[in-house]
C-alpha positions as CSV (number, residue, x, y, z in Angstrom):
1,X,29.2,-10.2,-0.4
2,X,25.7,-10.0,1.1
3,X,23.0,-12.5,0.5
4,X,20.4,-9.8,0.7
5,X,18.1,-9.3,-2.3
6,X,17.9,-5.8,-3.8
7,X,15.3,-3.4,-2.5
8,X,13.6,-3.4,-6.0
9,X,13.3,-7.2,-6.0
10,X,12.1,-7.3,-2.3
11,X,9.4,-4.7,-2.9
12,X,8.1,-6.5,-6.0
13,X,7.8,-9.8,-4.1
14,X,6.2,-8.0,-1.2
15,X,3.6,-6.4,-3.4
16,X,2.7,-9.8,-4.8
17,X,2.5,-11.4,-1.4
18,X,0.1,-8.7,0.0
19,X,-2.2,-9.1,-3.1
20,X,-2.2,-12.9,-2.7
21,X,-3.3,-12.5,0.9
22,X,-6.3,-10.5,-0.2
23,X,-5.1,-7.0,0.7
24,X,-4.3,-4.0,-1.5
25,X,-0.8,-2.7,-1.9
26,X,0.8,0.0,-4.0
27,X,4.3,1.4,-4.4
28,X,4.1,5.1,-3.4
29,X,7.7,6.0,-3.7
30,X,10.6,4.3,-5.5
31,X,14.0,4.5,-3.8
32,X,17.4,3.2,-4.7
33,X,17.0,-0.1,-6.6
34,X,19.9,-1.8,-5.0
35,X,20.0,-0.8,-1.3
36,X,17.3,1.8,-0.5
37,X,15.6,1.4,2.9
38,X,11.9,0.4,2.8
39,X,9.0,1.9,4.8
40,X,5.6,0.2,4.8
41,X,2.4,2.1,5.7
42,X,-0.5,-0.1,6.7
43,X,-3.9,1.5,6.8
44,X,-6.8,-0.1,8.6
45,X,-10.6,0.4,8.2
46,X,-10.7,2.6,11.3
47,X,-8.6,5.2,9.5
48,X,-5.5,4.6,11.7
49,X,-2.2,3.7,10.1
50,X,0.9,1.8,11.2
51,X,4.3,2.7,9.9
52,X,6.9,0.0,9.8
53,X,10.6,0.8,9.2
54,X,13.5,-1.5,8.6
55,X,14.9,-2.8,11.8
56,X,18.4,-1.6,12.9
57,X,21.2,-3.9,11.9
58,X,21.8,-4.7,15.6
59,X,18.5,-6.7,15.7
60,X,19.5,-9.0,12.8
61,X,20.3,-12.6,13.4
62,X,23.8,-13.3,12.2
63,X,22.7,-16.6,10.9
64,X,20.3,-14.9,8.5
65,X,22.0,-11.7,7.3
66,X,19.9,-11.5,4.1
67,X,16.6,-11.1,6.0
68,X,14.7,-7.8,6.0
69,X,13.2,-7.3,9.4
70,X,10.9,-4.4,10.3
71,X,9.8,-2.6,13.5
72,X,6.8,-0.4,14.2
73,X,7.7,3.3,14.2
74,X,5.4,3.9,17.2
75,X,5.0,1.9,20.4
76,X,1.2,1.8,20.0
77,X,1.7,0.7,16.3
78,X,-1.4,2.3,14.8
79,X,-1.7,6.0,15.1
80,X,-3.4,8.9,13.3
81,X,-2.5,9.0,9.6
82,X,-1.1,12.6,9.9
83,X,1.5,11.4,12.4
84,X,2.7,8.7,9.9
85,X,2.9,11.3,7.1
86,X,4.9,13.7,9.2
87,X,7.3,10.9,10.2
88,X,7.7,9.8,6.5
89,X,8.6,13.4,5.5
90,X,11.4,13.4,8.2
91,X,12.6,10.0,7.0
92,X,12.8,11.1,3.4
93,X,14.8,14.1,4.5
94,X,17.2,11.8,6.3
95,X,17.2,9.1,3.5
96,X,16.2,10.4,0.0
97,X,16.6,6.8,-1.3
98,X,13.7,5.6,0.8
99,X,11.0,3.3,-0.7
100,X,7.4,3.7,0.6
101,X,4.8,0.9,0.2
102,X,1.2,1.6,1.1
103,X,-0.9,-1.4,2.2
104,X,-4.7,-1.3,2.9
105,X,-6.0,-4.1,5.1
106,X,-9.1,-4.0,7.2
107,X,-7.4,-6.0,10.0
108,X,-4.1,-4.0,9.8
109,X,-2.0,-7.0,8.8
110,X,1.5,-5.9,7.6
111,X,2.6,-9.2,6.1
112,X,6.2,-8.3,7.3
113,X,8.8,-10.2,9.2
114,X,9.0,-8.2,12.5
115,X,12.2,-8.0,14.6
116,X,12.0,-9.0,18.2
117,X,14.3,-7.1,20.5
């Protein structure tokens, strides 16, 4: 049995964390409550956006199997918003249970735990 919290619980906690940090966050798309993958879109003041997707299982630390780690979808992290939207459409086609959270932060902070390869 996994120690991982449900996607529904994780997203609720994440939305609260972002708001506590002084940024704005909203749930754009609700996926599977138990195990849907999560995508986070971070918009900066310069109209660029970063897309963060859940890290592949191979990057998880075996000591912490319940963690949710994320990776930027693009090497340059922040790209034109249309590129992010196009990628999200492809991701939804691949995974219809995908959750999408939108974050607006002038500095582009994601408030996510990022995986290190």
